[in-house]
C-alpha positions in Angstrom: 21.0 3.7 16.1 23.5 5.3 13.7 22.3 8.9 13.3 22.9 8.6 9.5 20.8 5.5 9.2 17.4 5.8 7.5 15.9 3.3 9.9 13.3 4.9 12.1 13.7 4.7 15.9 10.5 3.3 17.3 9.1 3.5 20.8 9.1 0.1 22.5 5.4 0.5 23.3 2.4 1.7 21.3 1.4 5.3 21.7 -1.0 7.7 20.0 1.8 9.8 18.4 2.9 6.6 16.5 0.3 7.6 13.9 2.3 10.7 13.0 5.6 8.7 12.9 3.9 6.3 10.5 2.9 9.3 8.3 6.5 10.5 8.5 7.7 7.3 6.9 6.5 8.7 3.5 8.8 11.8 3.4 11.6 9.6 4.8 11.1 7.2 1.9 11.0 10.0 -0.6 14.3 11.4 0.7 16.0 8.0 0.5 14.8 7.4 -3.1 16.3 10.7 -4.2 19.6 10.0 -2.5 20.0 6.6 -4.0 20.6 6.3 -7.8 19.5 2.7 -7.8 16.3 3.4 -5.9 15.6 6.4 -8.1 16.0 4.5 -11.3 13.6 1.7 -10.1 11.2 4.3 -8.8 11.2 6.3 -12.1 10.3 3.1 -14.0 7.5 2.4 -11.5 6.3 6.0 -11.8 6.0 5.8 -15.6 3.9 2.7 -15.5 1.8 4.0 -12.6 1.0 7.3 -14.4 -0.3 5.5 -17.4 -2.5 3.2 -15.2 -3.9 6.1 -13.1 -4.9 8.1 -16.2 -6.6 5.2 -17.9 -8.4 4.2 -14.7 -9.8 7.7 -14.2 -11.1 7.9 -17.8 -12.5 4.3 -17.7 -14.3 4.8 -14.3 -15.8 8.2 -15.1 -17.2 6.7 -18.3 -18.6 3.4 -17.0 -19.6 4.1 -13.4 -23.0 5.6 -14.5 -23.9 2.2 -16.0 -23.0 0.5 -12.7 -25.1 2.9 -10.7 -28.1 2.6 -13.1 -28.2 -1.1 -12.4 -29.3 -0.2 -8.8 -30.8 3.3 -9.1 -32.6 4.9 -12.0 -31.2 8.3 -12.9 -33.7 10.9 -11.5 -35.1 13.7 -13.5 -35.3 16.4 -10.8 -32.4 18.8 -10.4 -31.8 17.8 -6.7 -32.1 14.1 -7.6 -29.5 14.7 -10.4 -27.2 16.5 -8.0 -27.4 13.5 -5.5 -26.9 11.0 -8.4 -23.8 12.9 -9.5 -22.5 12.9 -5.9 -22.9 9.1 -5.7 -21.2 8.8 -9.1 -18.2 10.8 -7.8 -17.9 8.9 -4.5 -18.1 5.5 -6.1 -15.7 6.5 -8.8 -13.2 7.8 -6.3 -13.2 4.6 -4.2 -13.0 2.4 -7.2 -10.2 4.5 -8.5 -8.3 3.9 -5.3 -9.0 0.2 -5.6 -7.8 0.1 -9.2 -4.6 2.1 -8.2 -3.9 -0.5 -5.6 -4.5 -3.5 -7.8 -3.3 -2.9 -11.3 0.1 -1.2 -10.7 1.2 -3.8 -8.1 0.4 -6.6 -10.4 2.2 -5.0 -13.4 5.2 -4.0 -11.2 5.4 -7.1 -9.0 8.9 -8.0 -10.4 10.2 -4.6 -9.2 8.9 -4.6 -5.7 11.5 -7.1 -4.2 14.4 -5.3 -5.8 13.1 -2.0 -4.4 12.8 -3.5 -0.9 16.2 -5.2 -1.1 17.9 -2.0 -2.2 16.3 -0.2 0.7 17.5 -2.8 3.2 21.0 -2.5 1.9 20.9 1.3 2.5 19.7 0.4 6.1 22.9 -1.7 6.6 21.6 -5.1 5.7 24.0 -7.5 3.8 23.8 -7.3 0.0 21.3 -9.6 -1.7 22.3 -12.8 -3.3 23.8 -12.7 -6.8 21.3 -12.8 -9.7 20.2 -16.2 -10.9 17.4 -17.0 -13.4 15.9 -19.7 -11.1 15.8 -17.4 -8.1 14.4 -14.6 -10.2 11.6 -16.8 -11.6 10.8 -18.2 -8.2 10.7 -14.7 -6.7 8.5 -13.4 -9.5 5.9 -16.2 -9.2 5.9 -15.9 -5.4 5.5 -12.1 -5.6 2.6 -12.3 -8.0 0.9 -15.0 -6.0 1.1 -13.1 -2.8 0.1 -9.9 -4.4 -3.0 -11.6 -5.9 -3.9 -13.0 -2.5 -3.6 -9.7 -0.8 -5.7 -8.0 -3.5 -8.5 -10.5 -3.1 -8.5 -9.6 0.6 -8.9 -5.9 -0.3 -11.8 -6.6 -2.7 -13.6 -8.9 -0.3 -13.6 -6.2 2.4 -15.0 -3.6 0.0 -17.6 -6.1 -1.3 -18.8 -6.7 2.3 -19.2 -2.9 2.7 -20.8 -2.3 -0.7 -24.5 -3.0 0.4 -24.2 0.3 2.5 -24.8 2.1 -0.8 -28.5 0.9 -0.6 -29.1 3.0 2.5 -30.9 6.1 1.3 -29.1 9.4 1.7 -26.0 8.5 3.7 -25.2 5.0 2.4 -22.7 6.0 -0.3 -21.0 8.4 2.1 -20.7 5.6 4.7 -19.3 3.3 2.1 -16.8 5.9 1.0 -15.6 6.6 4.6 -15.5 2.9 5.7 -14.0 1.8 2.4 -11.3 4.4 2.6 -10.5 3.3 6.2 -10.4 -0.4 5.1 -8.1 0.6 2.2 -5.7 2.4 4.6 -5.5 -0.6 6.9 -5.0 -2.9 3.9 -2.3 -0.7 2.5 -0.4 -0.8 5.8 -0.6 -4.6 5.8 0.3 -4.8 2.1 3.5 -2.8 2.3 4.6 -4.2 5.6 4.0 -7.7 4.4 6.1 -7.3 1.3 9.6 -7.3 3.1 8.3 -9.7 5.7 7.1 -12.2 3.1 10.5 -12.0 1.4 12.1 -13.0 4.7 9.6 -15.9 5.1 7.7 -14.5 8.1 4.3 -16.1 8.4 1.4 -13.7 7.8 0.4 -14.2 11.5 3.4 -11.9 12.3 2.1 -9.2 10.0 -1.3 -9.4 11.7 0.4 -9.2 15.1 2.1 -6.0 14.1 -1.1 -4.5 12.7 -2.8 -5.3 16.0 -0.1 -4.3 18.4 1.1 -1.2 16.6 -2.3 0.0 15.2 -1.5 3.7 15.2 1.9 3.3 13.6 0.7 1.0 10.8 -2.5 3.1 10.2 -0.3 6.1 9.9 1.7 4.4 7.1 -1.6 3.3 5.4 -3.1 6.8 5.7 0.1 8.3 4.2 0.0 6.1 1.2 -3.7 6.7 0.8 -3.3 10.5 0.9 -0.3 10.3 -1.5 -2.7 8.9 -4.1 -4.5 12.2 -4.2 -1.5 14.4 -4.8 -1.0 15.0 -8.5 2.5 14.1 -9.9 3.7 12.7 -6.6 1.0 10.0 -6.8 2.8 8.4 -9.7 5.5 7.5 -7.1 3.1 6.0 -4.6 4.1 2.4 -5.2 7.9 2.7 -4.8 7.4 5.1 -1.9 5.0 2.7 -0.2 7.4 -0.2 -0.8 10.4 1.8 0.6 8.3 3.1 3.6 7.0 -0.4 4.4 10.6 -1.7 4.3 11.8 1.1 6.6 9.0 0.2 9.0 10.0 -3.4 8.9 13.6 -2.5 9.7 12.5 -0.2 12.5 10.4 -3.0 14.1 13.4 -5.4 13.8 15.8 -2.8 15.3 13.4 -2.1 18.2 13.2 -5.8 19.0 9.4 -6.0 18.3 10.0 -8.5 15.5 12.1 -11.7 16.0 14.8 -12.6 13.5 13.3 -13.8 10.3 12.9 -17.6 9.8 15.2 -17.3 6.8 18.1 -15.9 8.9 20.9 -18.3 9.8 20.8 -19.4 13.4 23.9 -18.8 15.5 25.0 -21.2 18.2 24.2 -20.2 21.8 
């Protein structure tokens, strides 16, 4: 591997330390964004939209989560009951905020995700993308939105399955928060690895295979994106950083031979 290449060098077999290499994709992605004017411009546009969405989500959820909780639990009058009620409000608001952060910005910014991924691949040594055409842009736009919606439905279904845990007295909401966060991390890894793979026409079975065979590596990526959401200012860059990091992971898997050439790639004669 060229030492100046941003593509990570991955071990041929899964190992526990892969988790930390997955986490390390986030600072690698940040560095690449700030070295590339094109990536920085696209990322700054994403950050402006994301900042507005995160602020509105926080205000909306803090205001309306009590009404959701009251549908299932009456607000207690005792001081200790009120303290527990406020804890449940906080935990549910936090998980729903993460869900909102992973649903609204990707939908609004779907047209920019492929250009971010393509620009990243060019910096990794891939051939330049095809010249712009209205037809290809519209097709890519509709495909990106459709795939994003499908993946978001998967995230919401998983959280809906876990939601009844909130009815377990005492520890239910804590369990839901922990397991919901873990599910969100796994989903984030699949979401941002699937983006470049979908663009290259890989079937989703290949994404599932990577999530299964390189669990620690992909979970590290998902955990990094999840943690980034909680860092003020930097969290406005979470979507472009996640897209760039997912693309770097894809290129690393290709370079290490763990992914076959994409179906879209031209076949060479033997």
